[in-house]
C-alpha positions as CSV (number, residue, x, y, z in Angstrom):
1,M,0.0,0.0,0.0
2,I,1.3,3.5,-0.8
3,K,0.8,4.8,2.8
4,E,3.0,2.2,4.4
5,G,5.8,3.6,6.5
6,H,4.5,7.2,6.4
7,K,2.8,9.3,9.1
8,V,-0.9,9.6,8.4
9,S,-3.3,11.9,10.3
10,G,-6.6,10.3,11.4
11,K,-9.4,12.4,10.1
12,E,-8.5,13.5,6.6
13,D,-6.0,10.7,5.9
14,R,-3.4,13.1,4.7
15,I,0.2,12.0,4.2
16,F,2.9,14.2,5.8
17,C,6.0,13.6,3.7
18,P,7.8,16.0,1.5
19,K,7.7,13.7,-1.4
20,W,3.8,13.4,-1.4
21,L,1.1,15.8,-2.4
22,K,-2.7,15.4,-2.1
23,V,-4.9,16.7,-5.0
24,S,-8.6,17.0,-4.3
25,F,-11.0,17.5,-7.2
26,S,-14.2,19.1,-6.1
27,S,-16.3,19.8,-9.2
28,I,-14.7,18.4,-12.3
29,S,-15.6,20.1,-15.5
30,L,-12.8,18.1,-17.0
31,F,-9.4,19.6,-17.4
32,F,-9.0,18.6,-21.0
33,G,-12.3,19.7,-22.5
34,G,-14.6,16.9,-21.6
35,E,-12.5,14.2,-23.3
36,S,-12.9,11.6,-20.5
37,A,-11.5,8.8,-22.7
38,C,-8.0,9.8,-21.7
39,F,-9.0,10.4,-18.1
40,P,-11.3,7.5,-17.1
41,C,-11.4,8.5,-13.4
42,M,-12.7,12.0,-14.2
43,T,-16.3,12.3,-15.2
44,A,-18.5,15.3,-14.8
45,D,-21.1,13.5,-12.7
46,S,-18.7,11.7,-10.3
47,N,-18.2,12.4,-6.6
48,P,-15.1,14.4,-5.5
49,E,-12.0,12.4,-5.8
50,T,-8.6,12.7,-4.1
51,F,-5.3,11.8,-5.8
52,T,-1.9,11.4,-4.2
53,V,1.2,12.6,-6.2
54,W,4.4,10.8,-5.4
55,M,7.4,12.8,-6.5
56,K,9.3,9.8,-7.8
57,S,9.5,8.0,-11.1
58,L,8.7,4.3,-11.4
59,I,11.7,3.9,-13.7
60,M,15.0,3.2,-12.0
61,Q,16.9,6.1,-13.6
62,G,13.8,8.2,-14.3
63,N,13.1,11.7,-13.3
64,G,9.3,12.1,-12.9
65,L,6.3,11.5,-10.6
66,T,3.5,9.0,-10.1
67,V,-0.2,9.8,-9.4
68,F,-2.3,7.4,-7.3
69,N,-6.1,7.4,-6.8
70,G,-7.9,7.0,-3.5
71,N,-7.6,3.2,-3.6
72,G,-3.8,3.3,-3.9
73,Q,-3.8,2.3,-7.6
74,I,-1.5,4.1,-10.1
75,V,-3.5,6.3,-12.4
76,Y,-0.9,8.5,-14.2
77,R,2.8,8.7,-14.7
78,I,4.8,11.7,-15.7
79,D,8.5,11.2,-16.7
80,N,11.2,12.8,-18.8
81,Y,13.5,9.7,-18.6
82,D,16.4,11.2,-16.6
83,E,17.0,14.3,-18.6
84,K,16.9,16.9,-15.8
85,S,17.0,19.9,-18.1
86,S,14.8,18.3,-20.7
87,R,12.3,20.5,-22.5
88,E,10.0,17.5,-23.1
89,V,7.9,15.6,-20.5
90,F,5.5,12.7,-21.1
91,L,2.1,12.1,-19.4
92,M,1.2,8.4,-19.5
93,D,-1.5,6.1,-18.1
94,L,-0.9,3.1,-15.8
95,R,0.3,0.9,-18.7
96,G,2.7,3.5,-20.1
97,K,0.5,4.5,-23.0
98,L,1.4,8.1,-23.9
99,L,-1.5,10.5,-23.3
100,F,0.2,13.9,-23.7
101,T,3.7,15.2,-24.6
102,L,4.5,18.5,-22.9
103,R,7.1,20.7,-24.6
104,Q,8.7,23.7,-23.0
105,K,8.8,26.9,-25.2
106,R,11.2,29.5,-24.0
107,I,11.0,33.1,-25.2
108,W,13.7,35.2,-23.5
109,F,13.1,34.6,-19.8
110,L,9.5,33.5,-20.1
111,C,8.8,29.8,-19.9
112,D,5.6,28.4,-21.5
113,W,4.5,24.8,-22.1
114,E,2.5,23.3,-24.9
115,G,0.7,20.0,-24.6
116,Y,0.3,17.6,-27.5
117,K,-2.3,14.8,-27.4
118,D,-1.2,11.2,-27.8
119,G,2.2,10.6,-29.3
120,G,4.0,8.9,-32.2
121,V,4.0,12.0,-34.4
122,N,6.4,14.9,-34.6
123,T,5.0,17.6,-32.3
124,E,6.7,20.2,-34.4
125,E,4.2,19.6,-37.2
126,I,0.9,19.5,-35.3
127,K,-1.1,22.1,-33.3
128,P,-0.9,21.9,-29.5
129,F,-3.9,20.6,-27.6
130,F,-3.4,23.1,-24.8
131,R,-0.9,25.9,-23.7
132,V,0.3,26.8,-20.2
133,K,1.5,30.4,-19.8
134,R,3.0,31.8,-16.6
135,V,1.5,35.2,-15.8
136,L,4.3,37.5,-14.4
137,R,3.4,39.9,-11.7
138,F,6.4,41.9,-10.4
139,F,6.5,42.5,-6.6
140,S,3.8,39.9,-6.0
141,K,4.0,36.7,-4.0
142,K,1.2,35.1,-6.0
143,L,2.0,32.6,-8.6
144,R,-0.4,32.3,-11.6
145,C,-0.4,30.2,-14.7
146,D,-3.1,30.3,-17.3
147,V,-4.0,27.1,-19.2
148,K,-5.8,27.6,-22.5
149,L,-7.2,24.7,-24.6
150,C,-6.5,25.3,-28.2
151,G,-9.7,25.4,-30.2
152,G,-10.4,23.2,-33.1
153,E,-13.4,22.0,-35.0
154,S,-14.5,19.5,-32.2
155,R,-13.6,21.5,-29.1
156,P,-14.1,25.1,-27.9
157,S,-11.3,27.3,-26.8
158,F,-11.4,28.0,-23.1
159,G,-9.1,27.8,-20.1
160,Y,-8.2,27.2,-16.5
161,R,-6.1,29.1,-14.0
162,F,-3.6,27.8,-11.5
163,E,-3.1,30.1,-8.4
164,G,-0.6,29.7,-5.6
165,I,1.7,31.6,-3.3
166,W,5.5,31.5,-3.5
167,G,7.0,29.3,-0.8
168,R,3.8,27.3,-0.2
169,T,2.9,24.0,-1.7
170,A,-0.8,24.8,-2.0
171,F,-2.5,25.7,-5.3
172,R,-6.0,26.0,-6.6
173,I,-7.2,25.3,-10.1
174,L,-10.1,27.5,-11.3
175,D,-12.2,27.2,-14.4
176,S,-12.8,30.0,-16.9
177,H,-15.7,31.3,-14.7
178,G,-13.6,31.4,-11.4
179,G,-15.2,28.2,-10.1
180,L,-13.0,25.8,-8.0
181,V,-12.0,22.7,-9.9
182,A,-9.2,21.3,-7.8
183,E,-7.1,22.0,-4.8
184,I,-3.5,20.9,-4.4
185,M,-1.9,20.8,-0.9
186,K,1.1,19.3,0.8
């Protein structure tokens, strides 16, 4: 079991370990535009669900993290295969099937990410499925990233917002209307 050997508080069953994070989804309007085929545990009518993020790769020499559901089963893996300064990260399901490729795009000192659905094709030639852009606010302790789904014929263009405070491992994910979608806490 994933909780073995770690301190657990009684009521909320939260793990206190620097390598673990809890992610609680309150009202899922589906992070990737309602395409639940890629995310079987996320459906619009489901009850709130809690995931645990383990900041370790399942691969011996890997550099990534693993996401567990409330039953302790692996749901997603994120890895860049031991390239610490790699500009490419892979989001996979339990079996290692590639769901998204995330590529870093640097322009001067700004760092944005683009997400490409599935894999197997050259991401230089296709349009990204979503973009993550860091919003810079000078002299502010707040951290903000905007996620915009790239519109196509079959999906509308809308977004989400990550909000946090520097120095704390607590973030909120809000939908385009400001409604809470998920909370991330250590």
